[in-house]
N, C-alpha and C positions, 0 to 999 in steps of 0.2 A: 272180591267183596265188595260190596256197596257201601259207599262212605255215608256213615250215619249222619243225619242233620245235628249240629250242635245249636242250643239256644239255651240262654241265660234268664233267669229272672233275679232282679238284683234289687235291693233297696236297703233301709235300716230295719230294725227291729220292730215288730208290730205295723209294717207297712203291708202285710196280706200275701207276703210271698210263699208261705206254706199252703194257705187256701187257694190261691191262684194255681200252685204247683198242681194240686189234688186235682182241681178242675180241668185243667189242662190236660192231664193225663188220663183222667176218666173220658173225655170226649175223644182224645186221640185212639185209646183203646177199643172204645166202642167203635170205631172205625176202622179197627184192625190194625192199627200201626203197633208196632213191638217198639217199646219204650224202656231204657233205662235213665234211672235218675243218680244224681251226685248231689250230696246235699253237704255244704259247709257247715260245721258243727262250730258255730261262732260263740257259743256260751262260757269257753274258758274250758281247760281240761280235755280229757280224752271222753270219747263217747262210751256209753256204759257197756259193758261186756259182762255176760254172766260168768263170774271168778269161778265157781266149783263145777263149771262143767269140763267135760274131757277135750274140747278144742280150747278153752282158755288154758287149761293146765300145761296142754302142747306148746302154745304160744309163749305161755310164762317159763317153762323150762326151754326157752330159747329158739324155736321153730320161728321161720319169717312169717308162716302162715299155716292155718289150719282151714281146711274144708271138710264141711260135714254134708252129706246127703242122707235123704229119707223120703221115700214116697215123690221123687221129683223135685223135693227142694234142696238148695244148695244154700249152706250159710258159709260165709269166709269170714274168717277173723285173720288179721294180719295185723303185725307191730313192725314199725320201724320209725326213726326219730323223725321222718316228715316225707309225707306223700305230696308230691305235687300234683297239680291239676291233670298234667298230661299223661301221669303214671295211671290217674284214677279214669282218665278217659279211655288209655290202651286197655285196662281191664275190663271196662265196661262194653269197649268194641268187640272185645271177645265173644260176646254173646249175640253178634250179629243184630243189632237194633237198626231200627229205621231212623230212629232219634234218641239224641242223649239230651237230657232237660238237666241244666245243672241249676239249682238254688244258691245263690251267695256267689262267692269268688268274684265280686263285682269289679276287681281292677283288672281281670283278664279280659282278652282280646276278641271275644266269639261274640256273634250277634246277640242283643238284649234286650229285653223289657226292662224298663225300670219304673218301679213303684214309689212314687212320693207321697208322702203324708200329708206335709204342709210347705209353706215357704222356708222352712230351716232345712228341707233337704234339697234346694235348689241347685246349691254348689255341686252336686252329683252330676249336673248336665256339663258341666265345665271339666270335671275330673273324670269322666269315665269315656271309653271308646266303643264304637261299634253299637251305637244306640240305634235302635230300628223302631220303638214304639216306648210309649209312656203312659202309665195310669196314674192319675193325679187325683187323690179322692176328695179334695176341693174343686166343685164344678166352677166357681168364678176363677181359681187359679188355672185349672183348665183350659177356659176360655181365653184367657191372657196368652197363654203358651202358645196355643194354637196359630196366634198369629204371628210368633215369632220363630217358630223352630220350623225346620225342613222334614220331620217325620210325624205322623200320628199322635195325636192327645186324645186320652178318653177319660172321661169322669166317669163313666159307668162301664160295670165289667163285662158286660153282654159284648159290647163293641171290642174290647181289650181280647177277649176270650177268641171271639171270631177272626180277629186279625192275626192272632198266632198259630189258630189252627190252619188257616188258608196258607199262612207262610210256610208252616212245616210240609202240608201237603203239595205245595208249588216246589218246595225245595226238594224232596223227597222225588218226585214225579220228575226234575230237572236229571238229579243224580242217575235214576233208573235209566232215563233216556240216554244219558252220556256215557252207560255202560249197559247196553243191552246185552251182553253175553252174561251178565251177573244173576 
């Protein structure tokens, strides 16, 4: 099995993570890459589930998970007190993707792109690990950061998207070359 490329997009609410994820997914899938996403639901509480459908009823009755399939679409509803990111990655890996894009989970150790809204977010650069690239919404702040940081800093999204696409393509290629029998 080829190891999927893991890449995180992190930042605070309203930094552009979801829009950026959508664009990266779209560009990679257009090139034929198989992508699975994991999103941290950071708004408090559990994500919505259609409560009066059979799958929700199965979970509410005590099933660990309920899988529904119809016309090639699979829906998984699962319930337990806490799902670690490692468990979510394990589930996602079962689909044999080329890459797993993770939105959120900022304090995890995987390679990541950081989205900064303004100077108030700069403390993230000291708190986070494995930063590969930064998108800074303020051009003047991006210019200042470019002089001091060992990784690329962009203030425009096209360069940021292009860098991530190239990173994924290069890393997938390295994994495939390291595992030629897969």
